[in-house]
KOLMI-131782 format. One record per residue: residue number from 1; x, y, z of N, C-alpha, C in turn. Coordinates in Angstrom, 3 decimals, padded with zeros to 6 digits. Layout:
<recs>
NUM X Y Z X Y Z X Y Z .
...
</recs>
This chain:
<recs>
1 010.851 001.725 013.397 011.235 002.912 012.641 011.175 002.610 011.140 .
2 010.747 003.593 010.398 010.622 003.438 008.959 011.975 003.606 008.286 .
3 012.312 002.673 007.443 013.569 002.793 006.695 013.420 003.781 005.551 .
4 012.244 003.811 004.948 011.995 004.755 003.853 011.949 006.178 004.387 .
5 011.362 006.369 005.558 011.216 007.700 006.132 012.537 008.361 006.467 .
6 013.573 007.586 006.742 014.867 008.150 007.116 015.625 008.731 005.922 .
7 015.310 008.280 004.710 016.038 008.723 003.517 015.581 010.137 003.153 .
8 016.501 011.089 002.986 016.083 012.446 002.595 015.636 012.489 001.137 .
9 014.718 013.410 000.828 014.230 013.602 -000.534 015.110 014.650 -001.192 .
10 015.748 014.297 -002.304 016.617 015.239 -003.020 015.762 016.139 -003.907 .
11 016.069 017.437 -003.881 015.346 018.420 -004.685 016.182 018.714 -005.928 .
12 015.705 018.349 -007.134 016.477 018.650 -008.347 016.447 020.145 -008.679 .
13 017.271 020.540 -009.650 017.268 021.925 -010.118 015.908 022.257 -010.711 .
14 015.557 023.520 -010.727 014.307 024.056 -011.280 013.070 023.653 -010.473 .
15 013.256 023.100 -009.286 012.135 022.750 -008.420 012.180 023.667 -007.201 .
16 011.037 024.278 -006.886 010.941 025.181 -005.752 010.010 024.566 -004.713 .
17 010.512 024.384 -003.479 009.729 023.793 -002.400 009.541 024.838 -001.311 .
18 008.280 025.055 -000.914 008.000 025.968 000.190 007.178 025.233 001.238 .
19 007.582 025.425 002.493 006.883 024.810 003.619 006.363 025.940 004.498 .
20 005.047 026.058 004.603 004.425 027.095 005.426 003.458 026.429 006.387 .
21 003.838 026.364 007.626 002.986 025.733 008.635 002.829 024.254 008.357 .
22 001.596 023.825 008.123 001.345 022.414 007.838 001.071 022.166 006.360 .
23 001.482 023.096 005.484 001.265 022.985 004.046 002.612 022.940 003.329 .
24 002.805 021.964 002.438 004.011 021.910 001.609 003.583 022.100 000.162 .
25 004.297 022.981 -000.560 003.995 023.280 -001.950 005.249 023.047 -002.776 .
26 005.093 022.306 -003.875 006.209 021.994 -004.764 005.863 022.536 -006.144 .
27 006.730 023.414 -006.677 006.537 023.994 -008.002 007.663 023.527 -008.901 .
28 007.324 023.226 -010.145 008.322 022.772 -011.101 007.901 023.100 -012.513 .
29 008.665 022.616 -013.505 008.354 022.931 -014.895 007.019 022.348 -015.379 .
30 006.532 021.276 -014.787 005.278 020.651 -015.231 004.060 021.165 -014.485 .
31 004.259 021.852 -013.353 003.107 022.366 -012.623 003.396 022.544 -011.147 .
32 002.336 022.558 -010.368 002.442 022.811 -008.931 001.547 021.832 -008.182 .
33 002.059 021.288 -007.078 001.296 020.401 -006.202 001.450 020.869 -004.764 .
34 000.409 020.696 -003.973 000.509 021.024 -002.558 -000.221 019.959 -001.754 .
35 000.204 019.787 -000.518 -000.364 018.768 000.356 -000.292 019.255 001.784 .
36 -001.283 018.877 002.555 -001.306 019.219 003.968 -000.585 018.121 004.754 .
37 000.266 018.537 005.679 001.037 017.608 006.507 000.363 017.517 007.874 .
38 000.201 016.305 008.431 -000.413 016.185 009.757 000.435 016.842 010.840 .
39 -000.198 017.117 011.988 000.480 017.809 013.085 001.631 017.000 013.681 .
40 001.552 015.677 013.643 002.582 014.863 014.286 003.749 014.515 013.361 .
41 003.834 015.147 012.186 004.935 014.930 011.245 005.687 016.245 011.057 .
42 007.012 016.182 011.070 007.866 017.352 010.909 008.564 017.266 009.554 .
43 008.400 018.303 008.723 009.030 018.372 007.409 009.961 019.576 007.407 .
44 011.252 019.322 007.131 012.269 020.378 007.165 013.010 020.390 005.833 .
45 013.208 021.596 005.275 014.011 021.750 004.065 015.417 022.131 004.480 .
46 016.388 021.293 004.109 017.798 021.522 004.454 018.616 021.602 003.172 .
47 018.772 022.793 002.634 019.556 022.974 001.408 018.892 022.303 000.219 .
48 019.522 021.248 -000.308 019.018 020.521 -001.473 018.186 019.309 -001.095 .
49 017.856 019.137 000.182 017.136 017.959 000.651 015.924 018.356 001.483 .
50 014.962 017.448 001.538 013.815 017.575 002.435 013.874 016.381 003.373 .
51 013.820 016.650 004.661 013.870 015.592 005.670 012.500 015.504 006.360 .
52 011.968 014.290 006.450 010.685 014.047 007.110 010.951 013.199 008.343 .
53 010.362 013.604 009.469 010.558 012.848 010.707 009.323 012.999 011.594 .
54 009.132 012.079 012.530 008.005 012.220 013.462 008.322 013.267 014.521 .
55 007.324 014.057 014.920 007.536 015.066 015.964 007.590 014.417 017.336 .
56 006.745 013.417 017.534 006.679 012.753 018.828 006.993 011.276 018.661 .
57 007.104 010.581 019.765 007.372 009.143 019.721 006.075 008.333 019.758 .
58 004.951 008.953 019.386 003.682 008.232 019.407 003.655 007.175 018.299 .
59 002.815 006.190 018.501 002.722 005.091 017.539 002.211 005.602 016.195 .
60 001.232 006.492 016.211 000.644 007.015 014.973 001.681 007.755 014.125 .
61 002.493 008.608 014.756 003.495 009.346 013.991 004.597 008.420 013.488 .
62 004.919 007.382 014.246 005.915 006.402 013.794 005.386 005.632 012.581 .
63 004.073 005.423 012.535 003.496 004.651 011.445 003.437 005.429 010.141 .
64 003.170 006.731 010.196 002.869 007.447 008.950 003.976 008.345 008.417 .
65 005.090 008.500 009.126 006.067 009.447 008.589 006.767 008.906 007.350 .
66 006.898 007.596 007.210 007.452 007.012 005.978 006.521 007.228 004.799 .
67 005.216 007.143 005.066 004.217 007.407 004.031 004.335 008.838 003.528 .
68 004.436 009.807 004.433 004.504 011.205 004.018 005.829 011.540 003.352 .
69 006.885 010.842 003.691 008.157 011.029 002.983 007.990 010.598 001.529 .
70 007.301 009.472 001.311 007.081 008.973 -000.048 006.129 009.885 -000.816 .
71 005.120 010.440 -000.149 004.201 011.362 -000.812 004.917 012.633 -001.259 .
72 005.820 013.145 -000.416 006.606 014.332 -000.782 007.539 014.002 -001.948 .
73 008.154 012.820 -001.919 009.037 012.409 -003.018 008.250 012.280 -004.322 .
74 007.019 011.775 -004.264 006.178 011.675 -005.461 005.794 013.049 -005.987 .
75 005.587 014.011 -005.093 005.284 015.367 -005.527 006.465 015.962 -006.283 .
76 007.675 015.778 -005.752 008.881 016.310 -006.402 009.080 015.651 -007.760 .
77 008.909 014.326 -007.833 009.077 013.617 -009.101 007.984 014.011 -010.093 .
78 006.773 014.226 -009.616 005.664 014.579 -010.497 005.842 015.913 -011.179 .
79 006.280 016.945 -010.446 006.432 018.272 -011.057 007.697 018.365 -011.908 .
80 008.629 017.421 -011.743 009.831 017.454 -012.575 009.720 016.520 -013.781 .
81 009.205 015.303 -013.609 009.143 014.328 -014.703 007.719 013.959 -015.094 .
82 006.825 013.857 -014.131 005.453 013.431 -014.389 005.321 011.915 -014.256 .
83 004.087 011.449 -014.287 003.793 010.020 -014.180 002.900 009.614 -015.335 .
84 002.961 008.334 -015.705 002.074 007.830 -016.748 001.769 006.360 -016.525 .
85 000.586 005.961 -016.952 000.139 004.568 -016.913 -000.359 004.223 -018.306 .
86 000.029 003.035 -018.793 -000.412 002.582 -020.105 -001.406 001.446 -019.933 .
87 -002.484 001.522 -020.683 -003.514 000.486 -020.681 -003.656 -000.064 -022.092 .
88 -003.954 -001.355 -022.199 -004.109 -002.012 -023.486 -005.488 -002.643 -023.561 .
89 -006.173 -002.445 -024.678 -007.469 -003.063 -024.908 -007.258 -004.330 -025.715 .
90 -007.759 -005.463 -025.207 -007.626 -006.723 -025.930 -009.000 -007.314 -026.125 .
91 -009.351 -007.538 -027.359 -010.642 -008.125 -027.702 -011.027 -007.713 -029.106 .
92 -011.798 -008.552 -029.758 -012.209 -008.263 -031.122 -013.161 -007.077 -031.112 .
93 -012.838 -006.060 -031.873 -013.681 -004.873 -031.966 -013.489 -003.863 -030.847 .
94 -012.592 -004.119 -029.918 -012.356 -003.171 -028.833 -011.484 -002.040 -029.369 .
95 -011.922 -000.811 -029.155 -011.120 000.333 -029.594 -011.461 001.547 -028.741 .
96 -010.594 002.540 -028.830 -010.771 003.753 -028.039 -010.419 004.959 -028.888 .
97 -010.936 006.103 -028.477 -010.611 007.359 -029.147 -010.794 008.497 -028.154 .
98 -010.161 009.620 -028.453 -010.259 010.794 -027.590 -010.981 011.889 -028.356 .
99 -012.014 012.468 -027.716 -012.709 013.629 -028.276 -012.631 014.732 -027.241 .
100 -011.829 015.738 -027.516 -011.632 016.825 -026.559 -010.940 016.299 -025.310 .
101 -011.602 016.377 -024.161 -011.031 015.861 -022.914 -011.739 014.581 -022.466 .
102 -012.448 013.904 -023.394 -013.164 012.674 -023.074 -012.537 011.489 -023.776 .
103 -012.461 010.375 -023.065 -012.041 009.109 -023.649 -013.304 008.326 -023.962 .
104 -013.419 007.855 -025.200 -014.592 007.090 -025.625 -014.132 005.671 -025.915 .
105 -014.729 004.718 -025.206 -014.346 003.307 -025.328 -015.477 002.505 -025.953 .
106 -015.118 001.638 -026.894 -016.033 000.642 -027.446 -015.477 -000.707 -027.020 .
107 -016.063 -001.271 -025.965 -015.494 -002.489 -025.381 -016.535 -003.595 -025.212 .
108 -017.396 -003.766 -026.225 -018.308 -004.892 -026.223 -019.659 -004.628 -025.608 .
109 -019.926 -003.442 -025.108 -021.250 -003.118 -024.602 -022.118 -002.632 -025.763 .
110 -023.406 -002.501 -025.532 -024.318 -002.027 -026.572 -024.158 -000.523 -026.810 .
111 -023.408 000.143 -025.956 -023.198 001.583 -026.066 -021.710 001.883 -025.877 .
112 -021.306 003.070 -026.256 -019.936 003.513 -026.017 -019.847 004.107 -024.625 .
113 -018.716 003.898 -023.965 -018.506 004.411 -022.619 -017.645 005.663 -022.715 .
114 -018.117 006.753 -022.124 -017.376 008.015 -022.139 -016.810 008.275 -020.750 .
115 -015.528 008.623 -020.703 -014.863 008.930 -019.445 -014.255 010.319 -019.569 .
116 -014.724 011.298 -018.775 -014.116 012.627 -018.821 -012.781 012.622 -018.055 .
117 -011.809 013.335 -018.591 -010.508 013.440 -017.931 -010.568 014.545 -016.885 .
118 -010.198 014.252 -015.618 -010.191 015.308 -014.606 -009.089 016.339 -014.879 .
119 -009.161 017.466 -014.194 -008.141 018.505 -014.354 -006.778 017.948 -013.973 .
120 -005.770 018.236 -014.773 -004.412 017.785 -014.490 -004.078 016.442 -015.104 .
121 -005.029 015.803 -015.785 -004.800 014.502 -016.396 -004.933 014.631 -017.908 .
122 -003.972 014.034 -018.632 -003.996 014.024 -020.084 -004.170 012.571 -020.524 .
123 -005.207 012.314 -021.317 -005.457 010.977 -021.843 -005.207 011.017 -023.337 .
124 -004.369 010.091 -023.826 -004.100 010.007 -025.255 -004.240 008.550 -025.700 .
125 -004.490 008.367 -026.999 -004.703 007.035 -027.563 -003.695 006.812 -028.678 .
126 -003.079 005.633 -028.672 -002.141 005.247 -029.724 -002.677 003.977 -030.374 .
127 -002.829 003.963 -031.675 -003.225 002.790 -032.461 -004.564 002.201 -032.021 .
128 -005.512 003.004 -031.575 -006.870 002.618 -031.190 -006.973 001.646 -030.014 .
129 -005.903 000.979 -029.622 -006.011 000.003 -028.544 -005.084 000.297 -027.370 .
130 -004.261 001.301 -027.449 -003.367 001.659 -026.352 -003.766 003.019 -025.796 .
131 -004.065 003.064 -024.504 -004.472 004.297 -023.840 -003.360 004.709 -022.890 .
132 -002.955 005.972 -022.950 -001.909 006.508 -022.086 -002.515 007.581 -021.189 .
133 -002.423 007.364 -019.876 -002.910 008.322 -018.887 -001.685 008.961 -018.257 .
134 -001.564 010.286 -018.324 -000.386 010.950 -017.768 -000.790 012.205 -017.019 .
135 000.076 012.596 -016.069 -000.167 013.782 -015.260 000.932 013.935 -014.222 .
136 000.793 014.940 -013.344 001.832 015.184 -012.345 001.493 014.581 -010.992 .
137 000.225 014.243 -010.746 -000.192 013.677 -009.463 -000.286 012.159 -009.596 .
138 000.619 011.438 -008.950 000.678 009.980 -009.080 -000.608 009.314 -008.617 .
139 -001.167 009.809 -007.544 -002.395 009.238 -007.001 -003.556 009.385 -007.990 .
140 -003.683 010.546 -008.606 -004.764 010.802 -009.556 -004.572 010.010 -010.846 .
141 -003.338 009.909 -011.325 -003.055 009.126 -012.537 -003.433 007.662 -012.316 .
142 -003.041 007.112 -011.178 -003.371 005.726 -010.872 -004.855 005.498 -010.715 .
143 -005.564 006.454 -010.110 -007.005 006.311 -009.913 -007.761 006.366 -011.234 .
144 -007.370 007.287 -012.128 -008.026 007.383 -013.432 -007.774 006.113 -014.239 .
145 -006.544 005.600 -014.203 -006.230 004.351 -014.914 -007.029 003.182 -014.343 .
146 -007.183 003.129 -013.033 -007.973 002.067 -012.410 -009.447 002.184 -012.776 .
147 -009.959 003.415 -012.880 -011.355 003.615 -013.285 -011.584 003.153 -014.727 .
148 -010.624 003.433 -015.607 -010.736 002.986 -017.003 -010.701 001.458 -017.055 .
149 -009.790 000.851 -016.312 -009.656 -000.612 -016.303 -010.911 -001.274 -015.746 .
150 -011.569 -000.641 -014.775 -012.730 -001.253 -014.138 -013.953 -001.313 -015.056 .
151 -013.931 -000.610 -016.178 -015.048 -000.660 -017.117 -015.159 -002.053 -017.727 .
152 -014.035 -002.668 -018.058 -014.028 -004.023 -018.599 -012.727 -004.700 -018.173 .
153 -012.663 -005.201 -016.916 -011.431 -005.866 -016.474 -011.174 -007.135 -017.280 .
154 -009.927 -007.565 -017.400 -009.633 -008.759 -018.196 -010.274 -010.001 -017.582 .
155 -010.874 -010.813 -018.436 -011.504 -012.027 -017.936 -010.577 -013.211 -018.178 .
156 -010.646 -014.241 -017.329 -009.628 -015.296 -017.348 -009.800 -016.372 -018.410 .
157 -010.911 -016.401 -019.159 -011.112 -017.482 -020.115 -010.612 -017.144 -021.506 .
158 -010.945 -015.968 -021.995 -010.457 -015.564 -023.322 -009.402 -014.473 -023.238 .
159 -009.276 -013.809 -022.079 -008.279 -012.753 -021.909 -008.738 -011.409 -022.428 .
160 -010.027 -011.288 -022.789 -010.531 -010.025 -023.309 -010.699 -009.021 -022.178 .
161 -010.503 -007.744 -022.484 -010.716 -006.696 -021.506 -009.652 -005.621 -021.575 .
162 -009.669 -004.736 -020.596 -008.695 -003.649 -020.497 -007.704 -004.036 -019.415 .
163 -006.425 -004.018 -019.762 -005.395 -004.385 -018.789 -004.253 -003.376 -018.827 .
164 -003.507 -003.334 -017.732 -002.307 -002.503 -017.689 -001.263 -003.104 -018.617 .
165 -000.394 -002.270 -019.167 000.663 -002.778 -020.024 001.588 -003.676 -019.208 .
166 001.826 -004.860 -019.685 002.694 -005.805 -018.989 001.968 -006.644 -017.951 .
167 000.676 -006.427 -017.738 -000.085 -007.211 -016.757 -000.305 -008.617 -017.302 .
168 -000.083 -009.599 -016.470 -000.266 -010.985 -016.861 -001.606 -011.472 -016.334 .
169 -002.449 -011.982 -017.217 -003.743 -012.530 -016.830 -003.664 -014.039 -017.028 .
170 -003.791 -014.770 -015.942 -003.688 -016.219 -016.002 -004.929 -016.802 -016.669 .
171 -004.704 -017.600 -017.705 -005.801 -018.184 -018.465 -006.292 -019.470 -017.791 .
172 -007.615 -019.600 -017.686 -008.218 -020.804 -017.150 -008.647 -021.719 -018.281 .
173 -008.717 -022.993 -017.992 -009.208 -023.947 -018.973 -010.731 -023.872 -018.967 .
174 -011.314 -023.897 -020.158 -012.769 -023.801 -020.252 -013.466 -025.067 -019.790 .
175 -014.746 -025.078 -019.931 -015.560 -026.207 -019.515 -015.240 -027.429 -020.371 .
176 -015.019 -028.558 -019.728 -014.717 -029.791 -020.458 -016.009 -030.393 -021.001 .
177 -015.991 -030.818 -022.260 -017.171 -031.415 -022.880 -017.319 -032.886 -022.507 .
178 -018.459 -033.458 -022.852 -018.682 -034.883 -022.571 -017.832 -035.723 -023.490 .
179 -017.448 -036.886 -022.992 -016.612 -037.784 -023.799 -017.418 -038.911 -024.363 .
</recs>
């Protein structure tokens, strides 16, 4: 049994949750999110809480009801507070800028890399080297941040590249010269 799945999701003020069939919709001050719930998962709204449980005792429903409880909790948190990921550019001459809804990166290639922001995602730049990705969908925010990081992941010898804020990159010792 899932320990996370047993915990009810608390609905804060100003959040409206509607469950219609196999669709759950969460509306809040930052926007609206909806998700389809599988047939073997039961989602019930009880006053100020949402309870997620398996409909049957099958192995599949036992495995995924904790996941769907967490997805519903992320939806509630997203429309009330939102999510954000911070990325840092480290390297000589590495910089970023935003033009409209595009992030433009200069990260050591012969050309600039342009990344369009998908709907629901806001990309902002602070001090040319700090990129902030924010939005209400946690999955989309994380995916966009991972796509930006994958353009130039941090390398272990000099530490240059794009990394998450607070990410530790273990430095390797370079090639030893002849004695």
